[in-house]
C-alpha positions in Angstrom: 12.8 -2.8 8.8 11.9 -1.8 12.3 15.5 -1.0 13.1 15.7 1.3 10.1 12.6 3.1 11.1 14.0 3.7 14.6 17.2 4.9 13.1 15.3 7.5 11.0 12.9 8.6 13.8 14.8 11.8 14.5 15.0 12.8 10.8 11.3 12.1 10.4 10.3 14.1 13.5 12.4 17.1 12.6 11.2 17.0 9.0 7.5 16.9 10.0 8.1 19.9 12.4 9.9 21.8 9.7 7.3 21.2 7.1 4.5 22.3 9.5 6.4 25.5 10.4 6.8 26.2 6.6 3.1 25.5 6.1 2.1 28.1 8.7 4.3 30.7 7.1 2.9 29.8 3.7 -0.7 30.1 4.9 0.2 33.6 6.2 1.5 34.5 2.8 -1.6 33.2 1.2 -3.7 35.4 3.5 -1.6 38.5 3.0 -0.4 38.3 -0.6 2.8 37.5 -2.4 5.1 38.6 -5.2 5.7 36.6 -8.3 8.6 36.6 -10.8 9.8 34.2 -13.5 13.0 32.1 -13.9 15.0 31.9 -17.1 12.8 29.0 -18.3 9.6 31.0 -17.7 8.6 28.9 -14.7 7.0 31.1 -12.0 8.5 31.6 -8.5 6.9 33.4 -5.6 7.8 34.7 -2.2 5.9 31.7 -1.0 8.4 29.3 -2.7 11.4 31.2 -1.3 10.0 31.5 2.2 9.2 27.8 2.5 12.6 26.9 1.1 14.4 29.2 3.6 12.6 27.7 6.6 13.1 24.1 5.5 16.8 24.7 4.8 17.4 26.5 8.1 15.6 23.9 10.2 17.0 20.8 8.5 20.5 22.0 8.1 20.7 23.1 11.7 19.5 19.7 12.9 21.6 17.7 10.4 24.6 19.7 9.1 26.1 16.5 7.7 23.2 15.8 5.3 23.4 17.2 1.8 20.8 19.6 0.2 19.1 19.6 -3.2 16.2 22.0 -3.8 14.5 23.6 -6.7 14.9 27.0 -5.2 18.6 26.8 -4.0 21.6 27.1 -6.2 23.0 23.6 -6.6 26.1 22.6 -4.6 28.0 19.7 -6.1 29.2 18.7 -2.6 25.9 16.9 -2.2 27.1 14.2 -4.7 29.7 13.1 -2.1 27.0 12.7 0.7 25.3 9.4 1.6 22.3 11.3 2.8 20.6 14.2 1.0 17.4 16.2 1.5 15.6 16.6 -1.8 13.2 19.5 -1.6 10.4 21.2 -3.7 9.2 24.0 -1.5 6.0 24.4 -3.5 5.4 21.7 -6.1 2.6 23.2 -8.2 3.5 26.9 -8.1 1.0 27.6 -10.9 -1.8 26.2 -8.8 -0.5 28.2 -5.8 -0.7 31.4 -7.8 -4.2 30.5 -9.0 -5.4 29.5 -5.5 -6.1 25.9 -6.6 -5.7 23.6 -3.6 -3.5 21.1 -5.5 0.0 22.2 -4.6 2.3 20.7 -2.0 5.4 21.0 0.1 7.5 18.0 -0.9 10.6 16.8 0.9 12.4 13.5 0.8 15.5 12.2 2.6 17.5 10.1 0.2 20.2 7.6 1.4 22.6 6.0 -1.1 20.3 7.0 -3.9 17.0 5.8 -2.5 14.3 7.7 -0.6 14.0 6.6 3.0 11.8 9.4 4.4 9.1 11.2 2.5 6.7 14.0 3.3 4.1 15.6 1.0 1.9 18.3 2.6 -1.0 19.9 0.9 -1.4 23.1 3.0 -4.9 24.2 2.0 -6.4 20.7 2.4 -4.4 20.1 5.6 -3.3 16.7 4.3 0.0 15.4 5.5 1.2 12.3 3.6 4.2 10.6 5.2 6.4 7.5 4.8 9.5 6.0 6.3 11.2 3.1 4.4 9.8 -0.1 5.7 7.2 1.5 7.9 4.2 2.0 5.6 2.5 5.2 4.4 0.2 7.5 6.2 -2.3 10.4 5.7 -2.5 12.5 8.9 -1.3 9.6 10.9 -3.6 7.0 9.5 -2.4 4.1 7.3 -3.0 4.4 3.6 -2.8 1.9 0.7 -3.1 2.0 -3.0 -6.2 0.6 -4.6 -6.4 -3.2 -4.6 -9.1 -3.4 -7.3 -9.3 -1.9 -10.8 -12.3 -0.9 -12.9 -12.4 -1.2 -16.7 -11.5 2.5 -16.9 -8.7 3.3 -14.4 -8.8 6.7 -12.8 -5.7 8.7 -13.7 -4.7 12.1 -12.2 -3.0 14.0 -14.9 -1.0 17.2 -15.3 -3.3 20.2 -15.7 -1.0 21.9 -18.1 -0.4 18.7 -20.1 -4.2 18.3 -20.4 -4.6 21.8 -21.6 -2.0 21.1 -24.3 -4.1 18.1 -25.5 -1.5 15.6 -24.5 -4.1 13.4 -22.6 -6.7 13.2 -25.4 -5.4 9.8 -26.6 -5.7 8.3 -23.1 -9.3 9.4 -22.4 -10.8 6.6 -24.4 -9.4 4.0 -22.0 -9.3 5.9 -18.7 -11.0 8.5 -16.6 -8.5 11.4 -16.6 -8.7 14.0 -13.9 -6.6 17.1 -14.4 -4.7 17.8 -11.1 -1.8 20.0 -10.0 1.4 19.0 -8.3 3.0 15.7 -9.3 3.9 15.2 -5.6 0.2 15.6 -4.7 -0.9 13.3 -7.5 1.4 10.6 -6.3 0.0 11.0 -2.8 -3.5 10.6 -4.3 -2.4 7.3 -5.8 -0.9 6.2 -2.5 -4.1 6.9 -0.7 -6.3 5.0 -3.2 -7.9 8.2 -4.5 -6.6 7.4 -8.0 -5.3 4.3 -9.7 -2.3 6.0 -11.4 -0.5 9.1 -12.4 2.2 9.6 -15.0 4.0 12.2 -17.0 5.9 11.2 -20.1 7.8 14.5 -20.1 11.1 15.1 -18.1 10.8 15.7 -14.4 13.3 16.8 -11.8 14.2 14.6 -8.8 12.6 17.1 -6.4 9.2 16.8 -8.1 8.7 13.2 -7.1 11.3 11.9 -4.6 8.9 12.1 -1.6 5.9 10.9 -3.5 7.9 8.0 -4.9 8.5 6.6 -1.4 4.9 7.2 -0.2 3.5 5.3 -3.2 5.9 2.4 -2.7 5.2 2.2 1.1 1.5 2.3 0.3 1.9 -0.9 -1.9 2.3 0.8 -5.3 5.0 0.9 -7.9 7.0 3.8 -9.3 9.3 3.9 -12.3 10.0 5.8 -15.5 8.0 5.1 -18.7 10.3 2.2 -19.6 9.7 0.5 -16.2 13.2 1.4 -15.0 13.8 2.4 -11.4 15.4 5.7 -10.2 18.6 6.5 -8.4 18.4 9.9 -6.8 21.0 12.5 -6.0 22.4 12.6 -9.6 24.5 15.4 -11.1 21.8 15.8 -13.7 18.5 15.9 -11.7 16.3 15.4 -14.8 14.6 12.1 -15.4 12.9 11.1 -18.7 9.4 10.5 -17.1 7.5 9.4 -14.0 4.9 6.7 -13.6 3.2 5.8 -10.3 0.5 3.2 -10.1 -1.2 0.6 -7.9 0.0 -2.9 -8.6 -3.3 -4.0 -10.1 -3.3 -1.0 -12.5 0.4 -1.3 -13.6 -0.1 -3.6 -16.6 -3.0 -1.5 -18.0 -1.1 1.7 -17.5 2.0 0.5 -19.2 -0.1 -0.9 -22.1 -1.5 2.6 -22.6 2.0 4.2 -22.4 3.5 1.6 -24.8 0.6 2.1 -27.3 1.2 5.9 -27.1 5.0 5.5 -27.7 4.4 3.2 -30.7 1.9 5.7 -32.1 3.9 8.9 -31.5 7.4 7.5 -31.8 
């Protein structure tokens, strides 16, 4: 484990520097204003997303030209599928929150090796919260170790998608849990990793870039991450969509999956 951490030290250092450079540029954009447009699927994209993406791609590709690239805001290049190592990037996870000035969006970047995340960074720019992890080295918030909750109340605290909550998709869970609507899935996973929530999940499809970094951070903080069937993930797939994402503390896992199973049996 220690050897692996040393091997990844350069990638980790360069990534943190790149993310902080992107954050500074993004905060300037927040201050001075940005333009917004919509993709074909009606998801918003802003000059903030594109600026962060450009900075990260330039910094990381210059330092590591041999590493593949997968980002929400870059046209996919299938050459990444032939790479052992790939950066998986969401320049702004939670663009809707970014547009509405809600401090629950994040820059999310993971380095994946042979299908598994080995370095992960989630940065909430407005809160100045930098969540980091290297495989086998633990998880950290602004340089201090973090851990998932080791105890569980009768009603677990779950951070849930703000848009899913608006659509009423969380009503069935509110009898058994305290549900807090929150933005970015990357940020929600970071909250679980740091013990600020017991769990987060989305039973809807997600892209790899939404959660690759948060996945590692939760695991390194002592938590568990899987899809809604309890199956693990292999990243850098040709189809970047997964069926769902569940991140919990170990003590909350059984309760969370009982709730999910109950919902699946009820709704089919």
